[in-house]
PDB file of N, CA, C and O in Angstrom:
ATOM      1  N   MET A   1       0.853  -1.258   0.160  1.00  0.00           N
ATOM      2  CA  MET A   1      -0.265   0.093   0.077  1.00  0.00           C
ATOM      3  C   MET A   1       0.738   1.235  -0.087  1.00  0.00           C
ATOM      4  O   MET A   1       1.565   1.580   0.757  1.00  0.00           O
ATOM      5  N   LYS A   2       0.572   1.697  -1.131  1.00  0.00           N
ATOM      6  CA  LYS A   2       1.139   3.580  -1.150  1.00  0.00           C
ATOM      7  C   LYS A   2       0.909   4.245   0.372  1.00  0.00           C
ATOM      8  O   LYS A   2      -0.146   4.223   1.007  1.00  0.00           O
ATOM      9  N   SER A   3       2.064   4.788   0.744  1.00  0.00           N
ATOM     10  CA  SER A   3       2.274   5.775   2.252  1.00  0.00           C
ATOM     11  C   SER A   3       1.814   6.655   1.808  1.00  0.00           C
ATOM     12  O   SER A   3       2.200   7.004   0.692  1.00  0.00           O
ATOM     13  N   ASN A   4       0.434   7.651   2.721  1.00  0.00           N
ATOM     14  CA  ASN A   4       0.869   9.377   2.084  1.00  0.00           C
ATOM     15  C   ASN A   4       1.758   9.770   3.213  1.00  0.00           C
ATOM     16  O   ASN A   4       1.647   9.839   4.437  1.00  0.00           O
ATOM     17  N   TRP A   5       3.034  10.085   1.992  1.00  0.00           N
ATOM     18  CA  TRP A   5       4.053  10.805   3.016  1.00  0.00           C
ATOM     19  C   TRP A   5       3.470  12.829   3.278  1.00  0.00           C
ATOM     20  O   TRP A   5       4.068  13.646   3.977  1.00  0.00           O
ATOM     21  N   LYS A   6       2.259  13.066   2.496  1.00  0.00           N
ATOM     22  CA  LYS A   6       2.701  14.255   2.402  1.00  0.00           C
ATOM     23  C   LYS A   6       1.612  14.340   4.281  1.00  0.00           C
ATOM     24  O   LYS A   6       1.653  15.109   5.241  1.00  0.00           O
ATOM     25  N   ALA A   7       1.133  13.607   4.080  1.00  0.00           N
ATOM     26  CA  ALA A   7      -0.449  13.772   5.723  1.00  0.00           C
ATOM     27  C   ALA A   7       0.709  13.725   6.850  1.00  0.00           C
ATOM     28  O   ALA A   7       0.632  14.259   7.957  1.00  0.00           O
ATOM     29  N   LYS A   8       1.957  12.871   6.273  1.00  0.00           N
ATOM     30  CA  LYS A   8       2.802  12.400   7.591  1.00  0.00           C
ATOM     31  C   LYS A   8       3.953  13.999   8.042  1.00  0.00           C
ATOM     32  O   LYS A   8       4.320  14.380   9.153  1.00  0.00           O
ATOM     33  N   ALA A   9       4.218  14.554   6.745  1.00  0.00           N
ATOM     34  CA  ALA A   9       5.050  15.382   6.899  1.00  0.00           C
ATOM     35  C   ALA A   9       4.478  16.839   7.786  1.00  0.00           C
ATOM     36  O   ALA A   9       5.023  17.608   8.577  1.00  0.00           O
ATOM     37  N   LEU A  10       2.978  16.735   7.133  1.00  0.00           N
ATOM     38  CA  LEU A  10       2.459  17.692   7.715  1.00  0.00           C
ATOM     39  C   LEU A  10       2.105  17.476   9.505  1.00  0.00           C
ATOM     40  O   LEU A  10       1.982  18.496  10.183  1.00  0.00           O
ATOM     41  N   ILE A  11       2.010  16.572   9.936  1.00  0.00           N
ATOM     42  CA  ILE A  11       1.915  15.976  10.854  1.00  0.00           C
ATOM     43  C   ILE A  11       2.909  15.986  12.212  1.00  0.00           C
ATOM     44  O   ILE A  11       2.834  16.101  13.436  1.00  0.00           O
ATOM     45  N   ILE A  12       3.951  15.775  11.071  1.00  0.00           N
ATOM     46  CA  ILE A  12       4.965  15.896  11.785  1.00  0.00           C
ATOM     47  C   ILE A  12       5.805  17.573  12.161  1.00  0.00           C
ATOM     48  O   ILE A  12       6.306  18.113  13.147  1.00  0.00           O
ATOM     49  N   GLY A  13       5.589  17.878  10.847  1.00  0.00           N
ATOM     50  CA  GLY A  13       5.613  19.280  11.026  1.00  0.00           C
ATOM     51  C   GLY A  13       5.163  20.399  12.068  1.00  0.00           C
ATOM     52  O   GLY A  13       5.712  21.352  12.622  1.00  0.00           O
ATOM     53  N   GLY A  14       3.802  19.779  12.065  1.00  0.00           N
ATOM     54  CA  GLY A  14       3.160  20.933  12.948  1.00  0.00           C
ATOM     55  C   GLY A  14       3.341  20.502  14.492  1.00  0.00           C
ATOM     56  O   GLY A  14       3.079  21.343  15.351  1.00  0.00           O
ATOM     57  N   LEU A  15       3.807  19.142  14.892  1.00  0.00           N
ATOM     58  CA  LEU A  15       4.063  18.862  16.053  1.00  0.00           C
ATOM     59  C   LEU A  15       5.416  18.868  16.203  1.00  0.00           C
ATOM     60  O   LEU A  15       5.884  18.191  17.118  1.00  0.00           O
ATOM     61  N   ILE A  16       6.486  19.788  15.160  1.00  0.00           N
ATOM     62  CA  ILE A  16       7.748  20.253  15.335  1.00  0.00           C
ATOM     63  C   ILE A  16       7.670  21.526  16.206  1.00  0.00           C
ATOM     64  O   ILE A  16       8.183  21.853  17.276  1.00  0.00           O
ATOM     65  N   GLY A  17       6.618  22.265  15.114  1.00  0.00           N
ATOM     66  CA  GLY A  17       6.425  24.023  15.380  1.00  0.00           C
ATOM     67  C   GLY A  17       5.395  23.810  16.526  1.00  0.00           C
ATOM     68  O   GLY A  17       5.486  24.933  17.022  1.00  0.00           O
ATOM     69  N   ALA A  18       4.606  23.254  17.193  1.00  0.00           N
ATOM     70  CA  ALA A  18       4.161  23.082  18.362  1.00  0.00           C
ATOM     71  C   ALA A  18       5.344  23.533  19.785  1.00  0.00           C
ATOM     72  O   ALA A  18       5.506  24.515  20.509  1.00  0.00           O
ATOM     73  N   LEU A  19       5.876  22.388  19.650  1.00  0.00           N
ATOM     74  CA  LEU A  19       7.095  21.715  20.424  1.00  0.00           C
ATOM     75  C   LEU A  19       7.855  23.020  20.444  1.00  0.00           C
ATOM     76  O   LEU A  19       8.242  23.465  21.525  1.00  0.00           O
ATOM     77  N   ALA A  20       8.087  23.644  19.345  1.00  0.00           N
ATOM     78  CA  ALA A  20       9.590  24.489  19.270  1.00  0.00           C
ATOM     79  C   ALA A  20       8.773  25.939  19.655  1.00  0.00           C
ATOM     80  O   ALA A  20       9.531  26.869  19.931  1.00  0.00           O
ATOM     81  N   GLY A  21       7.322  26.230  19.705  1.00  0.00           N
ATOM     82  CA  GLY A  21       6.987  27.360  19.816  1.00  0.00           C
ATOM     83  C   GLY A  21       6.645  27.474  21.412  1.00  0.00           C
ATOM     84  O   GLY A  21       7.045  28.477  22.003  1.00  0.00           O
ATOM     85  N   LEU A  22       5.870  26.409  22.170  1.00  0.00           N
ATOM     86  CA  LEU A  22       6.312  26.164  23.295  1.00  0.00           C
ATOM     87  C   LEU A  22       7.744  26.180  24.074  1.00  0.00           C
ATOM     88  O   LEU A  22       7.718  27.120  24.867  1.00  0.00           O
ATOM     89  N   GLY A  23       8.632  25.679  24.118  1.00  0.00           N
ATOM     90  CA  GLY A  23       9.679  25.723  23.928  1.00  0.00           C
ATOM     91  C   GLY A  23      10.280  27.199  24.007  1.00  0.00           C
ATOM     92  O   GLY A  23      10.841  27.456  25.071  1.00  0.00           O
ATOM     93  N   ALA A  24      10.253  28.065  23.181  1.00  0.00           N
ATOM     94  CA  ALA A  24      10.387  29.457  22.726  1.00  0.00           C
ATOM     95  C   ALA A  24       9.709  30.203  24.407  1.00  0.00           C
ATOM     96  O   ALA A  24      10.309  30.720  25.349  1.00  0.00           O
ATOM     97  N   THR A  25       8.709  30.024  24.242  1.00  0.00           N
ATOM     98  CA  THR A  25       7.511  30.769  24.789  1.00  0.00           C
ATOM     99  C   THR A  25       8.344  30.508  26.533  1.00  0.00           C
ATOM    100  O   THR A  25       8.878  31.491  27.047  1.00  0.00           O
ATOM    101  N   PHE A  26       8.361  29.255  27.221  1.00  0.00           N
ATOM    102  CA  PHE A  26       8.965  29.091  28.355  1.00  0.00           C
ATOM    103  C   PHE A  26      10.130  29.458  28.459  1.00  0.00           C
ATOM    104  O   PHE A  26      10.325  29.818  29.620  1.00  0.00           O
ATOM    105  N   ILE A  27      11.509  29.609  27.496  1.00  0.00           N
ATOM    106  CA  ILE A  27      12.484  30.274  27.652  1.00  0.00           C
ATOM    107  C   ILE A  27      12.017  31.685  27.865  1.00  0.00           C
ATOM    108  O   ILE A  27      12.457  32.320  28.824  1.00  0.00           O
ATOM    109  N   MET A  28      11.259  32.149  27.134  1.00  0.00           N
ATOM    110  CA  MET A  28      10.626  33.470  27.939  1.00  0.00           C
ATOM    111  C   MET A  28      10.037  34.471  28.985  1.00  0.00           C
ATOM    112  O   MET A  28       9.992  35.649  29.343  1.00  0.00           O
ATOM    113  N   VAL A  29       9.649  33.290  29.212  1.00  0.00           N
ATOM    114  CA  VAL A  29       8.281  33.615  30.593  1.00  0.00           C
ATOM    115  C   VAL A  29       9.456  33.231  31.790  1.00  0.00           C
ATOM    116  O   VAL A  29       9.352  33.721  32.915  1.00  0.00           O
ATOM    117  N   ARG A  30      10.540  32.341  31.447  1.00  0.00           N
ATOM    118  CA  ARG A  30      11.293  31.717  32.639  1.00  0.00           C
ATOM    119  C   ARG A  30      12.293  33.378  32.964  1.00  0.00           C
ATOM    120  O   ARG A  30      12.323  34.047  33.997  1.00  0.00           O
ATOM    121  N   ARG A  31      13.005  33.614  31.633  1.00  0.00           N
ATOM    122  CA  ARG A  31      13.621  34.916  31.430  1.00  0.00           C
ATOM    123  C   ARG A  31      12.837  36.444  32.089  1.00  0.00           C
ATOM    124  O   ARG A  31      13.605  37.156  32.736  1.00  0.00           O
ATOM    125  N   SER A  32      12.066  36.707  32.012  1.00  0.00           N
ATOM    126  CA  SER A  32      11.691  37.941  32.579  1.00  0.00           C
ATOM    127  C   SER A  32      10.571  37.647  33.670  1.00  0.00           C
ATOM    128  O   SER A  32       9.937  36.598  33.560  1.00  0.00           O
ATOM    129  N   ASP A  33      10.337  38.379  34.548  1.00  0.00           N
ATOM    130  CA  ASP A  33       9.889  39.429  35.800  1.00  0.00           C
ATOM    131  C   ASP A  33       8.351  39.515  35.516  1.00  0.00           C
ATOM    132  O   ASP A  33       7.412  39.027  36.144  1.00  0.00           O
ATOM    133  N   GLU A  34       8.375  40.261  34.410  1.00  0.00           N
ATOM    134  CA  GLU A  34       7.074  41.033  34.184  1.00  0.00           C
ATOM    135  C   GLU A  34       6.608  40.739  32.933  1.00  0.00           C
ATOM    136  O   GLU A  34       7.290  40.494  31.937  1.00  0.00           O
ATOM    137  N   PRO A  35       5.229  40.780  33.039  1.00  0.00           N
ATOM    138  CA  PRO A  35       5.213  40.466  31.506  1.00  0.00           C
ATOM    139  C   PRO A  35       5.673  41.007  29.944  1.00  0.00           C
ATOM    140  O   PRO A  35       5.416  42.209  29.871  1.00  0.00           O
ATOM    141  N   PRO A  36       6.102  40.635  29.035  1.00  0.00           N
ATOM    142  CA  PRO A  36       6.949  41.646  27.874  1.00  0.00           C
ATOM    143  C   PRO A  36       5.681  42.390  27.737  1.00  0.00           C
ATOM    144  O   PRO A  36       4.485  42.225  27.981  1.00  0.00           O
ATOM    145  N   GLU A  37       6.594  43.422  27.158  1.00  0.00           N
ATOM    146  CA  GLU A  37       5.494  44.164  26.319  1.00  0.00           C
ATOM    147  C   GLU A  37       5.683  44.515  24.763  1.00  0.00           C
ATOM    148  O   GLU A  37       6.616  45.252  24.443  1.00  0.00           O
ATOM    149  N   MET A  38       5.096  44.168  24.109  1.00  0.00           N
ATOM    150  CA  MET A  38       5.218  44.009  22.974  1.00  0.00           C
ATOM    151  C   MET A  38       4.658  45.158  21.848  1.00  0.00           C
ATOM    152  O   MET A  38       3.450  45.349  21.985  1.00  0.00           O
ATOM    153  N   GLY A  39       5.200  45.853  20.911  1.00  0.00           N
ATOM    154  CA  GLY A  39       4.259  46.641  20.235  1.00  0.00           C
ATOM    155  C   GLY A  39       3.718  46.509  19.092  1.00  0.00           C
ATOM    156  O   GLY A  39       3.411  45.370  18.741  1.00  0.00           O
ATOM    157  N   ALA A  40       3.462  47.618  18.223  1.00  0.00           N
ATOM    158  CA  ALA A  40       3.335  46.868  17.170  1.00  0.00           C
ATOM    159  C   ALA A  40       4.284  46.631  16.286  1.00  0.00           C
ATOM    160  O   ALA A  40       4.159  45.672  15.525  1.00  0.00           O
ATOM    161  N   THR A  41       5.611  47.614  16.217  1.00  0.00           N
ATOM    162  CA  THR A  41       6.767  47.594  15.394  1.00  0.00           C
ATOM    163  C   THR A  41       7.313  45.880  16.028  1.00  0.00           C
ATOM    164  O   THR A  41       7.378  45.079  15.096  1.00  0.00           O
ATOM    165  N   ASP A  42       7.720  45.215  17.541  1.00  0.00           N
ATOM    166  CA  ASP A  42       7.774  44.299  17.829  1.00  0.00           C
ATOM    167  C   ASP A  42       7.167  43.085  17.382  1.00  0.00           C
ATOM    168  O   ASP A  42       7.729  41.993  17.301  1.00  0.00           O
ATOM    169  N   GLY A  43       6.010  43.345  17.106  1.00  0.00           N
ATOM    170  CA  GLY A  43       5.024  42.450  16.456  1.00  0.00           C
ATOM    171  C   GLY A  43       5.162  42.065  14.515  1.00  0.00           C
ATOM    172  O   GLY A  43       5.194  40.954  13.984  1.00  0.00           O
ATOM    173  N   ILE A  44       5.216  43.396  13.875  1.00  0.00           N
ATOM    174  CA  ILE A  44       5.797  44.145  12.574  1.00  0.00           C
ATOM    175  C   ILE A  44       7.235  42.613  12.163  1.00  0.00           C
ATOM    176  O   ILE A  44       7.201  41.624  11.431  1.00  0.00           O
ATOM    177  N   LYS A  45       8.299  43.202  13.105  1.00  0.00           N
ATOM    178  CA  LYS A  45       9.270  42.381  12.867  1.00  0.00           C
ATOM    179  C   LYS A  45       9.259  41.137  13.380  1.00  0.00           C
ATOM    180  O   LYS A  45       9.415  40.218  12.576  1.00  0.00           O
ATOM    181  N   LEU A  46       9.096  40.847  14.659  1.00  0.00           N
ATOM    182  CA  LEU A  46       8.409  38.536  14.735  1.00  0.00           C
ATOM    183  C   LEU A  46       7.692  38.410  12.948  1.00  0.00           C
ATOM    184  O   LEU A  46       7.973  37.550  12.113  1.00  0.00           O
ATOM    185  N   GLY A  47       6.860  39.416  12.823  1.00  0.00           N
ATOM    186  CA  GLY A  47       6.251  38.671  11.695  1.00  0.00           C
ATOM    187  C   GLY A  47       7.279  38.521  10.446  1.00  0.00           C
ATOM    188  O   GLY A  47       7.793  37.533   9.921  1.00  0.00           O
ATOM    189  N   LEU A  48       7.351  39.705  10.230  1.00  0.00           N
ATOM    190  CA  LEU A  48       8.638  39.526   9.354  1.00  0.00           C
ATOM    191  C   LEU A  48       9.980  38.416   9.122  1.00  0.00           C
ATOM    192  O   LEU A  48      10.640  38.263   8.095  1.00  0.00           O
ATOM    193  N   LEU A  49      10.099  37.838  10.210  1.00  0.00           N
ATOM    194  CA  LEU A  49      11.466  36.900  10.732  1.00  0.00           C
ATOM    195  C   LEU A  49      10.760  35.636  10.401  1.00  0.00           C
ATOM    196  O   LEU A  49      11.320  34.741   9.769  1.00  0.00           O
ATOM    197  N   LEU A  50       9.404  35.546  10.868  1.00  0.00           N
ATOM    198  CA  LEU A  50       8.918  34.064  10.696  1.00  0.00           C
ATOM    199  C   LEU A  50       8.806  34.128   9.151  1.00  0.00           C
ATOM    200  O   LEU A  50       9.358  33.431   8.300  1.00  0.00           O
ATOM    201  N   LEU A  51       8.176  34.876   9.061  1.00  0.00           N
ATOM    202  CA  LEU A  51       8.090  34.454   7.155  1.00  0.00           C
ATOM    203  C   LEU A  51       9.580  34.287   6.602  1.00  0.00           C
ATOM    204  O   LEU A  51       9.901  33.260   6.004  1.00  0.00           O
ATOM    205  N   GLY A  52      10.087  34.878   6.726  1.00  0.00           N
ATOM    206  CA  GLY A  52      11.843  34.660   6.276  1.00  0.00           C
ATOM    207  C   GLY A  52      12.035  33.292   6.320  1.00  0.00           C
ATOM    208  O   GLY A  52      12.524  32.656   5.386  1.00  0.00           O
ATOM    209  N   LEU A  53      11.527  32.627   7.780  1.00  0.00           N
ATOM    210  CA  LEU A  53      12.015  31.509   8.554  1.00  0.00           C
ATOM    211  C   LEU A  53      10.914  30.194   7.608  1.00  0.00           C
ATOM    212  O   LEU A  53      11.242  29.047   7.306  1.00  0.00           O
ATOM    213  N   VAL A  54       9.974  30.697   7.417  1.00  0.00           N
ATOM    214  CA  VAL A  54       8.939  29.654   6.398  1.00  0.00           C
ATOM    215  C   VAL A  54       9.689  29.861   5.658  1.00  0.00           C
ATOM    216  O   VAL A  54      10.525  28.958   5.638  1.00  0.00           O
ATOM    217  N   ARG A  55       9.904  30.739   4.863  1.00  0.00           N
ATOM    218  CA  ARG A  55      10.574  30.503   3.555  1.00  0.00           C
ATOM    219  C   ARG A  55      11.608  29.790   3.202  1.00  0.00           C
ATOM    220  O   ARG A  55      11.660  29.033   2.232  1.00  0.00           O
ATOM    221  N   GLN A  56      12.726  30.085   4.231  1.00  0.00           N
ATOM    222  CA  GLN A  56      14.063  29.051   4.214  1.00  0.00           C
ATOM    223  C   GLN A  56      13.551  27.963   4.618  1.00  0.00           C
ATOM    224  O   GLN A  56      14.559  27.472   5.125  1.00  0.00           O
ATOM    225  N   VAL A  57      12.780  27.240   4.772  1.00  0.00           N
ATOM    226  CA  VAL A  57      12.404  26.350   5.311  1.00  0.00           C
ATOM    227  C   VAL A  57      11.461  25.386   3.988  1.00  0.00           C
ATOM    228  O   VAL A  57      11.631  24.221   3.628  1.00  0.00           O
ATOM    229  N   GLY A  58      10.623  26.254   3.584  1.00  0.00           N
ATOM    230  CA  GLY A  58      10.075  25.764   2.261  1.00  0.00           C
ATOM    231  C   GLY A  58      11.182  26.005   1.198  1.00  0.00           C
ATOM    232  O   GLY A  58      10.690  25.986   0.070  1.00  0.00           O
ATOM    233  N   GLU A  59      12.026  26.143   1.200  1.00  0.00           N
ATOM    234  CA  GLU A  59      12.927  26.123   0.000  1.00  0.00           C
ATOM    235  C   GLU A  59      13.868  25.297  -0.149  1.00  0.00           C
ATOM    236  O   GLU A  59      14.761  25.370  -0.994  1.00  0.00           O
ATOM    237  N   LEU A  60      13.648  24.074   1.049  1.00  0.00           N
ATOM    238  CA  LEU A  60      14.393  23.080   1.337  1.00  0.00           C
ATOM    239  C   LEU A  60      13.872  22.054   0.757  1.00  0.00           C
ATOM    240  O   LEU A  60      14.629  21.247   0.218  1.00  0.00           O
ATOM    241  N   GLY A  61      12.852  21.909   0.743  1.00  0.00           N
ATOM    242  CA  GLY A  61      11.964  20.501  -0.241  1.00  0.00           C
ATOM    243  C   GLY A  61      10.984  21.271  -1.630  1.00  0.00           C
ATOM    244  O   GLY A  61       9.838  21.057  -2.028  1.00  0.00           O
ATOM    245  N   GLY A  62      12.407  22.527  -2.226  1.00  0.00           N
ATOM    246  CA  GLY A  62      11.296  22.852  -3.047  1.00  0.00           C
ATOM    247  C   GLY A  62      11.986  22.042  -4.053  1.00  0.00           C
ATOM    248  O   GLY A  62      12.921  21.294  -3.767  1.00  0.00           O
ATOM    249  N   GLN A  63      11.245  22.287  -5.914  1.00  0.00           N
ATOM    250  CA  GLN A  63      11.474  22.223  -6.606  1.00  0.00           C
ATOM    251  C   GLN A  63      13.097  22.317  -7.149  1.00  0.00           C
ATOM    252  O   GLN A  63      13.748  23.103  -6.462  1.00  0.00           O
ATOM    253  N   LYS A  64      13.834  21.697  -8.197  1.00  0.00           N
ATOM    254  CA  LYS A  64      14.855  22.081  -8.911  1.00  0.00           C
ATOM    255  C   LYS A  64      15.024  23.050  -9.954  1.00  0.00           C
ATOM    256  O   LYS A  64      14.461  22.826 -11.025  1.00  0.00           O
ATOM    257  N   GLU A  65      15.741  24.141  -9.809  1.00  0.00           N
ATOM    258  CA  GLU A  65      15.783  25.213 -10.626  1.00  0.00           C
ATOM    259  C   GLU A  65      15.790  24.587 -12.195  1.00  0.00           C
ATOM    260  O   GLU A  65      16.713  23.786 -12.346  1.00  0.00           O
ATOM    261  N   ILE A  66      15.163  24.736 -13.089  1.00  0.00           N
ATOM    262  CA  ILE A  66      14.560  24.512 -14.681  1.00  0.00           C
ATOM    263  C   ILE A  66      15.842  25.092 -14.908  1.00  0.00           C
ATOM    264  O   ILE A  66      16.059  26.067 -14.188  1.00  0.00           O
ATOM    265  N   GLU A  67      16.875  24.740 -15.799  1.00  0.00           N
ATOM    266  CA  GLU A  67      17.886  25.774 -16.972  1.00  0.00           C
ATOM    267  C   GLU A  67      17.833  25.913 -18.113  1.00  0.00           C
ATOM    268  O   GLU A  67      17.598  25.115 -19.020  1.00  0.00           O
ATOM    269  N   ARG A  68      18.023  26.806 -18.104  1.00  0.00           N
ATOM    270  CA  ARG A  68      17.285  28.013 -19.063  1.00  0.00           C
ATOM    271  C   ARG A  68      18.483  27.639 -20.531  1.00  0.00           C
ATOM    272  O   ARG A  68      18.391  28.277 -21.580  1.00  0.00           O
TER     273      ARG A  68
END
C-alpha cells in the first residue's frame, strides 16, 4: 500500500512547530519577571522574521531550478 507522505510530513511538522513554540515561550517566561511589552513594531519584526524562516524551510523541499 502506498504511504501518504504528505499527511505524515504535515503532522510531524505541526508537532515540531508546536514544540518549538512552547519551548520559546517557556524560555521567554522564565527569563522575565514581568509580562513582556510588545508593541506594533515588535509584532511586525517578529512576523517578518517568521515569514523569512518559513520561506527558508520551504526552499529546502523545493523543486530544482529549470536550466535555461
